C-alpha positions as YAML, in Angstrom:
chain: A
units: angstrom
residues:
- id: 1
  name: UNK
  ca: [-27.27, -59.89, 37.52]
- id: 2
  name: UNK
  ca: [-23.88, -59.67, 35.25]
- id: 3
  name: UNK
  ca: [-21.80, -56.93, 33.40]
- id: 4
  name: UNK
  ca: [-23.41, -57.25, 30.44]
- id: 5
  name: UNK
  ca: [-27.07, -56.85, 32.38]
- id: 6
  name: UNK
  ca: [-25.75, -53.68, 34.24]
- id: 7
  name: UNK
  ca: [-24.50, -52.52, 30.49]
- id: 8
  name: UNK
  ca: [-28.10, -53.15, 29.13]
- id: 9
  name: UNK
  ca: [-29.92, -51.03, 31.43]
- id: 10
  name: UNK
  ca: [-27.19, -48.42, 31.75]
- id: 11
  name: UNK
  ca: [-27.29, -47.70, 27.85]
- id: 12
  name: UNK
  ca: [-31.08, -47.82, 27.52]
- id: 13
  name: UNK
  ca: [-31.37, -45.07, 30.58]
- id: 14
  name: UNK
  ca: [-28.97, -43.21, 28.91]
- id: 15
  name: UNK
  ca: [-30.23, -43.08, 25.28]
- id: 16
  name: UNK
  ca: [-33.71, -43.59, 26.52]
- id: 17
  name: UNK
  ca: [-34.49, -45.05, 23.17]
- id: 18
  name: UNK
  ca: [-34.23, -49.17, 22.96]
- id: 19
  name: UNK
  ca: [-33.19, -48.89, 19.10]
- id: 20
  name: UNK
  ca: [-30.03, -46.26, 19.80]
- id: 21
  name: UNK
  ca: [-29.24, -48.35, 22.78]
- id: 22
  name: UNK
  ca: [-28.99, -51.89, 20.60]
- id: 23
  name: UNK
  ca: [-27.17, -49.59, 18.27]
- id: 24
  name: UNK
  ca: [-24.58, -48.38, 20.56]
- id: 25
  name: UNK
  ca: [-24.33, -51.99, 21.96]
- id: 26
  name: UNK
  ca: [-23.93, -53.30, 18.76]
- id: 27
  name: UNK
  ca: [-26.96, -56.10, 19.10]
- id: 28
  name: UNK
  ca: [-30.16, -56.65, 17.35]
- id: 29
  name: UNK
  ca: [-33.41, -54.71, 19.14]
- id: 30
  name: UNK
  ca: [-35.57, -57.58, 19.53]
- id: 31
  name: UNK
  ca: [-32.60, -59.18, 21.61]
- id: 32
  name: UNK
  ca: [-32.21, -56.16, 23.66]
- id: 33
  name: UNK
  ca: [-36.33, -55.73, 24.55]
- id: 34
  name: UNK
  ca: [-36.26, -59.90, 25.17]
- id: 35
  name: UNK
  ca: [-33.02, -59.14, 27.51]
- id: 36
  name: UNK
  ca: [-34.69, -56.16, 29.30]
- id: 37
  name: UNK
  ca: [-38.20, -58.09, 30.11]
- id: 38
  name: UNK
  ca: [-36.12, -60.69, 31.16]
- id: 39
  name: UNK
  ca: [-33.93, -58.44, 34.04]
- id: 40
  name: UNK
  ca: [-37.36, -56.90, 34.66]
- id: 41
  name: UNK
  ca: [-39.04, -60.87, 35.37]
- id: 42
  name: UNK
  ca: [-36.06, -61.56, 37.63]
- id: 43
  name: UNK
  ca: [-36.48, -58.62, 39.69]
- id: 44
  name: UNK
  ca: [-40.09, -58.25, 39.78]
- id: 45
  name: UNK
  ca: [-40.64, -55.12, 38.40]
- id: 46
  name: UNK
  ca: [-40.75, -52.37, 35.78]
- id: 47
  name: UNK
  ca: [-37.36, -50.64, 35.16]
- id: 48
  name: UNK
  ca: [-39.03, -47.91, 32.61]
- id: 49
  name: UNK
  ca: [-41.87, -46.62, 31.47]
- id: 50
  name: UNK
  ca: [-42.46, -45.28, 27.93]
- id: 51
  name: UNK
  ca: [-43.53, -42.01, 27.27]
- id: 52
  name: UNK
  ca: [-43.19, -39.11, 24.22]
- id: 53
  name: UNK
  ca: [-39.83, -38.25, 25.59]
- id: 54
  name: UNK
  ca: [-39.25, -42.00, 25.30]
- id: 55
  name: UNK
  ca: [-37.84, -44.46, 27.92]
- id: 56
  name: UNK
  ca: [-37.68, -42.70, 31.60]
- id: 57
  name: UNK
  ca: [-36.28, -44.89, 34.82]
- id: 58
  name: UNK
  ca: [-39.19, -45.63, 36.86]
- id: 59
  name: UNK
  ca: [-37.73, -45.32, 41.14]
- id: 60
  name: UNK
  ca: [-36.29, -48.71, 40.61]
- id: 61
  name: UNK
  ca: [-35.04, -48.17, 37.57]
- id: 62
  name: UNK
  ca: [-32.90, -45.19, 39.09]
- id: 63
  name: UNK
  ca: [-31.47, -47.57, 41.85]
- id: 64
  name: UNK
  ca: [-30.52, -50.00, 39.25]
- id: 65
  name: UNK
  ca: [-29.10, -47.47, 37.04]
- id: 66
  name: UNK
  ca: [-26.66, -46.27, 40.03]
- id: 67
  name: UNK
  ca: [-25.89, -49.36, 41.21]
- id: 68
  name: UNK
  ca: [-25.12, -50.65, 37.27]
- id: 69
  name: UNK
  ca: [-22.97, -47.16, 37.06]
- id: 70
  name: UNK
  ca: [-21.32, -47.75, 40.41]
- id: 71
  name: UNK
  ca: [-20.65, -51.79, 39.49]
- id: 72
  name: UNK
  ca: [-19.25, -50.91, 36.05]
- id: 73
  name: UNK
  ca: [-17.04, -48.40, 37.20]
- id: 74
  name: UNK
  ca: [-15.45, -50.76, 39.67]
- id: 75
  name: UNK
  ca: [-14.97, -52.84, 36.72]
- id: 76
  name: UNK
  ca: [-13.22, -50.72, 34.77]
- id: 77
  name: UNK
  ca: [-11.07, -49.45, 37.39]
- id: 78
  name: UNK
  ca: [-10.23, -53.43, 37.69]
- id: 79
  name: UNK
  ca: [-9.14, -53.35, 34.32]
- id: 80
  name: UNK
  ca: [-7.35, -50.10, 34.48]
- id: 81
  name: UNK
  ca: [-5.12, -51.81, 37.00]
- id: 82
  name: UNK
  ca: [-4.81, -55.18, 35.02]
- id: 83
  name: UNK
  ca: [-3.36, -52.82, 32.57]
- id: 84
  name: UNK
  ca: [-0.68, -51.37, 34.89]
- id: 85
  name: UNK
  ca: [0.16, -54.93, 35.85]
- id: 86
  name: UNK
  ca: [0.52, -56.42, 33.05]
- id: 87
  name: UNK
  ca: [3.13, -53.61, 32.02]
- id: 88
  name: UNK
  ca: [0.68, -52.56, 29.09]
- id: 89
  name: UNK
  ca: [0.47, -56.19, 27.06]
- id: 90
  name: UNK
  ca: [-3.33, -54.99, 27.02]
- id: 91
  name: UNK
  ca: [-5.95, -52.42, 27.89]
- id: 92
  name: UNK
  ca: [-7.47, -49.06, 26.98]
- id: 93
  name: UNK
  ca: [-7.39, -45.33, 27.00]
- id: 94
  name: UNK
  ca: [-10.31, -42.99, 25.93]
- id: 95
  name: UNK
  ca: [-9.20, -39.30, 25.84]
- id: 96
  name: UNK
  ca: [-10.60, -36.45, 23.96]
- id: 97
  name: UNK
  ca: [-8.64, -33.53, 21.99]
- id: 98
  name: UNK
  ca: [-9.94, -30.63, 20.19]
- id: 99
  name: UNK
  ca: [-10.69, -30.58, 16.77]
- id: 100
  name: UNK
  ca: [-7.45, -28.24, 15.96]
- id: 101
  name: UNK
  ca: [-5.14, -30.34, 18.39]
- id: 102
  name: UNK
  ca: [-6.49, -33.36, 16.57]
- id: 103
  name: UNK
  ca: [-5.35, -32.23, 13.44]
- id: 104
  name: UNK
  ca: [-1.84, -31.94, 13.92]
- id: 105
  name: UNK
  ca: [-1.18, -34.26, 17.27]
- id: 106
  name: UNK
  ca: [-3.04, -37.34, 16.28]
- id: 107
  name: UNK
  ca: [-1.45, -38.29, 12.52]
- id: 108
  name: UNK
  ca: [1.86, -37.99, 14.35]
- id: 109
  name: UNK
  ca: [1.25, -39.45, 18.15]
- id: 110
  name: UNK
  ca: [-0.92, -42.40, 17.63]
- id: 111
  name: UNK
  ca: [1.35, -44.06, 15.03]
- id: 112
  name: UNK
  ca: [4.28, -43.50, 17.59]
- id: 113
  name: UNK
  ca: [2.29, -45.06, 20.55]
- id: 114
  name: UNK
  ca: [0.92, -47.73, 18.41]
- id: 115
  name: UNK
  ca: [4.21, -49.19, 17.66]
- id: 116
  name: UNK
  ca: [5.32, -49.08, 20.95]
- id: 117
  name: UNK
  ca: [2.16, -50.49, 22.53]
- id: 118
  name: UNK
  ca: [-0.08, -52.34, 19.53]
- id: 119
  name: UNK
  ca: [-2.50, -54.35, 22.10]
- id: 120
  name: UNK
  ca: [-3.63, -51.14, 23.65]
- id: 121
  name: UNK
  ca: [-6.85, -49.90, 22.72]
- id: 122
  name: UNK
  ca: [-7.53, -46.18, 21.65]
- id: 123
  name: UNK
  ca: [-10.52, -44.30, 21.74]
- id: 124
  name: UNK
  ca: [-10.10, -40.39, 21.09]
- id: 125
  name: UNK
  ca: [-13.21, -38.19, 20.92]
- id: 126
  name: UNK
  ca: [-12.98, -34.80, 19.33]
- id: 127
  name: UNK
  ca: [-14.88, -32.04, 21.04]
- id: 128
  name: UNK
  ca: [-14.59, -28.48, 22.07]
- id: 129
  name: UNK
  ca: [-12.61, -27.78, 25.30]
- id: 130
  name: UNK
  ca: [-16.29, -26.79, 26.96]
- id: 131
  name: UNK
  ca: [-17.36, -30.42, 26.03]
- id: 132
  name: UNK
  ca: [-14.03, -32.41, 26.89]
- id: 133
  name: UNK
  ca: [-14.41, -30.56, 30.44]
- id: 134
  name: UNK
  ca: [-17.23, -31.78, 31.29]
- id: 135
  name: UNK
  ca: [-16.48, -35.27, 30.00]
- id: 136
  name: UNK
  ca: [-13.35, -35.13, 32.34]
- id: 137
  name: UNK
  ca: [-15.69, -34.37, 35.24]
- id: 138
  name: UNK
  ca: [-18.15, -37.12, 34.57]
- id: 139
  name: UNK
  ca: [-15.31, -39.45, 34.18]
- id: 140
  name: UNK
  ca: [-16.64, -40.13, 30.53]
- id: 141
  name: UNK
  ca: [-12.93, -40.06, 29.34]
- id: 142
  name: UNK
  ca: [-9.57, -40.62, 30.87]
- id: 143
  name: UNK
  ca: [-7.61, -36.93, 29.94]
- id: 144
  name: UNK
  ca: [-8.49, -34.38, 27.28]
- id: 145
  name: UNK
  ca: [-5.71, -32.80, 25.03]
- id: 146
  name: UNK
  ca: [-7.44, -29.54, 25.08]
- id: 147
  name: UNK
  ca: [-7.38, -25.59, 25.72]
- id: 148
  name: UNK
  ca: [-7.64, -23.51, 28.65]
- id: 149
  name: UNK
  ca: [-7.68, -19.79, 30.18]
- id: 150
  name: UNK
  ca: [-7.10, -19.11, 34.17]
- id: 151
  name: UNK
  ca: [-9.89, -16.95, 34.12]
- id: 152
  name: UNK
  ca: [-12.49, -20.03, 32.78]
- id: 153
  name: UNK
  ca: [-10.68, -22.64, 34.17]
- id: 154
  name: UNK
  ca: [-12.94, -25.33, 36.45]
- id: 155
  name: UNK
  ca: [-11.54, -25.95, 40.06]
- id: 156
  name: UNK
  ca: [-12.44, -29.60, 39.79]
- id: 157
  name: UNK
  ca: [-10.10, -30.26, 36.95]
- id: 158
  name: UNK
  ca: [-6.23, -30.99, 37.06]
- id: 159
  name: UNK
  ca: [-4.72, -28.30, 33.93]
- id: 160
  name: UNK
  ca: [-0.92, -29.95, 33.02]
- id: 161
  name: UNK
  ca: [0.54, -26.97, 30.99]
- id: 162
  name: UNK
  ca: [2.06, -28.31, 27.67]
- id: 163
  name: UNK
  ca: [2.20, -25.23, 25.96]
- id: 164
  name: UNK
  ca: [1.60, -21.21, 26.41]
- id: 165
  name: UNK
  ca: [-0.22, -20.01, 23.35]
- id: 166
  name: UNK
  ca: [-0.41, -16.01, 22.53]
- id: 167
  name: UNK
  ca: [-3.42, -14.94, 20.79]
- id: 168
  name: UNK
  ca: [-3.14, -12.26, 17.99]
- id: 169
  name: UNK
  ca: [-4.54, -9.76, 15.98]
- id: 170
  name: UNK
  ca: [-5.66, -10.22, 12.44]
- id: 171
  name: UNK
  ca: [-6.44, -7.97, 10.11]
- id: 172
  name: UNK
  ca: [-6.28, -7.64, 6.41]
- id: 173
  name: UNK
  ca: [-3.26, -6.71, 4.46]
- id: 174
  name: UNK
  ca: [-2.25, -2.77, 4.17]
- id: 175
  name: UNK
  ca: [-4.83, -1.98, 7.25]
- id: 176
  name: UNK
  ca: [-4.90, 1.31, 7.71]
- id: 177
  name: UNK
  ca: [-3.93, 0.62, 11.31]
- id: 178
  name: UNK
  ca: [-0.75, -1.33, 10.43]
- id: 179
  name: UNK
  ca: [1.21, 1.98, 10.94]
- id: 180
  name: UNK
  ca: [1.00, 2.25, 14.11]
- id: 181
  name: UNK
  ca: [2.91, -1.29, 14.61]
- id: 182
  name: UNK
  ca: [5.60, -1.96, 16.43]
- id: 183
  name: UNK
  ca: [8.54, -3.99, 15.53]
- id: 184
  name: UNK
  ca: [10.64, -5.83, 18.03]
- id: 185
  name: UNK
  ca: [13.03, -8.23, 16.49]
- id: 186
  name: UNK
  ca: [12.36, -10.83, 19.23]
- id: 187
  name: UNK
  ca: [8.95, -11.55, 18.41]
- id: 188
  name: UNK
  ca: [7.22, -13.02, 15.19]
- id: 189
  name: UNK
  ca: [4.86, -10.56, 14.49]
- id: 190
  name: UNK
  ca: [4.99, -6.38, 15.01]
- id: 191
  name: UNK
  ca: [3.17, -5.63, 18.50]
- id: 192
  name: UNK
  ca: [0.10, -3.27, 18.48]
- id: 193
  name: UNK
  ca: [-2.31, -1.44, 20.80]
- id: 194
  name: UNK
  ca: [-5.43, -3.06, 20.71]
- id: 195
  name: UNK
  ca: [-7.42, -0.19, 21.87]
- id: 196
  name: UNK
  ca: [-6.64, 1.21, 18.33]
- id: 197
  name: UNK
  ca: [-9.17, -1.53, 17.04]
- id: 198
  name: UNK
  ca: [-12.03, -0.27, 19.49]
- id: 199
  name: UNK
  ca: [-14.30, 1.00, 16.06]
- id: 200
  name: UNK
  ca: [-13.40, -1.72, 13.80]
- id: 201
  name: UNK
  ca: [-15.77, -4.60, 12.86]
- id: 202
  name: UNK
  ca: [-15.04, -7.93, 14.10]
- id: 203
  name: UNK
  ca: [-15.70, -11.56, 13.64]
- id: 204
  name: UNK
  ca: [-16.01, -13.90, 16.84]
- id: 205
  name: UNK
  ca: [-16.47, -17.45, 17.06]
- id: 206
  name: UNK
  ca: [-19.89, -18.93, 19.07]
- id: 207
  name: UNK
  ca: [-20.05, -18.08, 22.67]
- id: 208
  name: UNK
  ca: [-19.47, -22.03, 23.74]
- id: 209
  name: UNK
  ca: [-16.33, -21.93, 22.13]
- id: 210
  name: UNK
  ca: [-13.35, -21.77, 23.86]
- id: 211
  name: UNK
  ca: [-11.38, -19.29, 21.40]
- id: 212
  name: UNK
  ca: [-14.50, -17.19, 21.98]
- id: 213
  name: UNK
  ca: [-14.19, -17.31, 25.90]
- id: 214
  name: UNK
  ca: [-10.34, -15.98, 25.57]
- id: 215
  name: UNK
  ca: [-11.57, -13.34, 22.84]
- id: 216
  name: UNK
  ca: [-14.15, -11.65, 25.23]
- id: 217
  name: UNK
  ca: [-11.49, -11.56, 28.15]
- id: 218
  name: UNK
  ca: [-8.94, -9.85, 25.99]
- id: 219
  name: UNK
  ca: [-11.13, -7.54, 25.07]
- id: 220
  name: UNK
  ca: [-12.77, -6.93, 28.28]
- id: 221
  name: UNK
  ca: [-9.48, -5.79, 29.62]
- id: 222
  name: UNK
  ca: [-8.98, -3.78, 26.63]
- id: 223
  name: UNK
  ca: [-11.72, -2.09, 27.65]
- id: 224
  name: UNK
  ca: [-14.04, -1.68, 24.81]
- id: 225
  name: UNK
  ca: [-17.39, -3.61, 23.50]
- id: 226
  name: UNK
  ca: [-16.16, -5.03, 19.97]
- id: 227
  name: UNK
  ca: [-18.58, -4.04, 17.18]
- id: 228
  name: UNK
  ca: [-19.63, -7.86, 15.86]
- id: 229
  name: UNK
  ca: [-20.37, -8.05, 12.37]
- id: 230
  name: UNK
  ca: [-20.61, -11.79, 11.89]
- id: 231
  name: UNK
  ca: [-19.97, -15.01, 14.34]
- id: 232
  name: UNK
  ca: [-18.65, -17.93, 13.08]
- id: 233
  name: UNK
  ca: [-18.25, -21.98, 14.11]
- id: 234
  name: UNK
  ca: [-15.48, -22.25, 12.21]
- id: 235
  name: UNK
  ca: [-11.80, -20.35, 13.36]
- id: 236
  name: UNK
  ca: [-10.61, -20.61, 9.56]
- id: 237
  name: UNK
  ca: [-13.87, -19.81, 7.78]
- id: 238
  name: UNK
  ca: [-13.27, -16.14, 9.69]
- id: 239
  name: UNK
  ca: [-9.78, -15.88, 9.10]
- id: 240
  name: UNK
  ca: [-10.33, -16.07, 5.84]
- id: 241
  name: UNK
  ca: [-12.94, -13.53, 5.35]
- id: 242
  name: UNK
  ca: [-10.53, -10.98, 7.21]
- id: 243
  name: UNK
  ca: [-7.88, -11.87, 4.39]
- id: 244
  name: UNK
  ca: [-10.50, -10.58, 2.16]
- id: 245
  name: UNK
  ca: [-11.14, -7.20, 4.15]
- id: 246
  name: UNK
  ca: [-14.42, -8.38, 5.96]
- id: 247
  name: UNK
  ca: [-13.46, -7.20, 9.66]
- id: 248
  name: UNK
  ca: [-10.73, -8.04, 12.10]
- id: 249
  name: UNK
  ca: [-10.61, -11.60, 14.48]
- id: 250
  name: UNK
  ca: [-8.24, -12.43, 17.45]
- id: 251
  name: UNK
  ca: [-6.68, -15.88, 17.00]
- id: 252
  name: UNK
  ca: [-3.94, -18.30, 18.68]
- id: 253
  name: UNK
  ca: [-0.61, -17.75, 16.98]
- id: 254
  name: UNK
  ca: [-0.64, -21.71, 16.49]
- id: 255
  name: UNK
  ca: [-3.56, -21.53, 14.20]
- id: 256
  name: UNK
  ca: [-1.79, -19.02, 11.85]
- id: 257
  name: UNK
  ca: [1.36, -21.61, 11.21]
- id: 258
  name: UNK
  ca: [-1.06, -24.77, 10.93]
- id: 259
  name: UNK
  ca: [-3.37, -22.63, 7.92]
- id: 260
  name: UNK
  ca: [-1.16, -20.24, 6.22]
- id: 261
  name: UNK
  ca: [-1.87, -20.38, 2.57]
- id: 262
  name: UNK
  ca: [-3.04, -18.50, -0.06]
- id: 263
  name: UNK
  ca: [-5.46, -16.25, 2.10]
- id: 264
  name: UNK
  ca: [-2.53, -14.08, 3.31]
- id: 265
  name: UNK
  ca: [-3.23, -11.54, 6.27]
- id: 266
  name: UNK
  ca: [-1.69, -9.36, 8.36]
- id: 267
  name: UNK
  ca: [-1.09, -10.68, 12.14]
- id: 268
  name: UNK
  ca: [-0.08, -8.65, 15.24]
- id: 269
  name: UNK
  ca: [1.37, -9.25, 18.94]
- id: 270
  name: UNK
  ca: [-1.27, -7.66, 21.42]
- id: 271
  name: UNK
  ca: [0.57, -5.03, 23.59]
- id: 272
  name: UNK
  ca: [0.08, -4.97, 27.41]
- id: 273
  name: UNK
  ca: [-2.75, -7.33, 28.01]
- id: 274
  name: UNK
  ca: [-1.40, -10.11, 30.16]
- id: 275
  name: UNK
  ca: [-4.25, -12.50, 29.58]
- id: 276
  name: UNK
  ca: [-4.14, -12.61, 25.92]
- id: 277
  name: UNK
  ca: [-3.17, -16.23, 25.37]
- id: 278
  name: UNK
  ca: [-4.08, -19.64, 26.16]
- id: 279
  name: UNK
  ca: [-2.83, -22.54, 27.70]
- id: 280
  name: UNK
  ca: [-2.85, -25.77, 25.18]
- id: 281
  name: UNK
  ca: [-2.90, -28.80, 28.34]
- id: 282
  name: UNK
  ca: [-3.65, -31.98, 29.55]
- id: 283
  name: UNK
  ca: [-6.97, -31.76, 31.94]
- id: 284
  name: UNK
  ca: [-7.46, -34.93, 34.10]
- id: 285
  name: UNK
  ca: [-9.90, -35.55, 37.09]
- id: 286
  name: UNK
  ca: [-7.81, -35.50, 40.14]
- id: 287
  name: UNK
  ca: [-10.43, -38.01, 41.63]
- id: 288
  name: UNK
  ca: [-10.24, -40.69, 38.84]
- id: 289
  name: UNK
  ca: [-7.88, -43.46, 38.34]
- id: 290
  name: UNK
  ca: [-5.52, -42.52, 35.80]
- id: 291
  name: UNK
  ca: [-3.77, -45.83, 33.92]
- id: 292
  name: UNK
  ca: [-0.51, -46.51, 33.17]
- id: 293
  name: UNK
  ca: [-1.58, -46.53, 29.44]
- id: 294
  name: UNK
  ca: [-3.21, -43.41, 29.88]
- id: 295
  name: UNK
  ca: [0.12, -41.98, 31.94]
- id: 296
  name: UNK
  ca: [2.61, -43.13, 28.99]
- id: 297
  name: UNK
  ca: [0.53, -41.60, 26.20]
- id: 298
  name: UNK
  ca: [0.35, -37.93, 28.20]
- id: 299
  name: UNK
  ca: [4.11, -38.54, 28.77]
- id: 300
  name: UNK
  ca: [4.11, -38.70, 24.91]
- id: 301
  name: UNK
  ca: [2.27, -35.76, 24.46]
- id: 302
  name: UNK
  ca: [4.87, -33.53, 26.54]
- id: 303
  name: UNK
  ca: [7.91, -35.16, 24.67]
- id: 304
  name: UNK
  ca: [6.39, -34.19, 21.50]
- id: 305
  name: UNK
  ca: [6.45, -30.33, 22.42]
- id: 306
  name: UNK
  ca: [9.48, -30.31, 24.27]
- id: 307
  name: UNK
  ca: [11.00, -31.75, 21.27]
- id: 308
  name: UNK
  ca: [10.37, -28.57, 19.14]
- id: 309
  name: UNK
  ca: [9.28, -30.67, 16.61]
- id: 310
  name: UNK
  ca: [7.04, -28.49, 13.71]
- id: 311
  name: UNK
  ca: [3.48, -28.62, 13.91]
...
């Protein structure tokens, strides 16, 4: 068996479909089918059975898949070591980033990195923080640029803080409860007691979103269950609805800076809640080898935040 054959079997097992695997491998489906037949003939047993759910591994196939995964991981680690030895003259990094952070970080950082290291291949995956954490644990990406919160962090992941971002209360302009605001010249917005909003209609994001996780924590510490009138996937859609008088919401301060436009709202710092924030961070798997290329890119992220450059 060679590395190409190992990759063929691994990809078929992961996709459970010859056609999807061929597309992912950038080869013709008949060629992949022939390669599979050749591999099975050479070892004298079937690796897959076909059923209505797709291609399923046999017991021999499971053992082959495990061996292929281990061998390919060893090979990948070796490539990373070569990258380090060659002083970034070639190599590859695969990282994940949230859609929000990708919007303003990638257009700035990727050109800078490419200018310094033109021969390093870069693969970026844009996903939500929950999905990125799983990819870090599974070793599918080298690191993730994402959001975390101390009450929902996974103990098997190392979170490297780059920015602490407070959550704020978003209301329509001239909201009746605005009269209770407390102005503090040291803060970007007035403070407000979150408990004043316990009877207000809330817009929240879906339960799989990290912003929802943090919002739930904040509301739980405030001691009330919100009256939820709408659940959405997109935070900017929610903010624009709030600006038009359709409820209130919680969101991080950085999001306000990025999307200030004709949809104007009132913003308030949440008073007396120590968990009203999330962390922008670099998430890594401490058990995985981190290449020099990945470390250099991570350093670039830290430098950007330390520079105080605007979003």
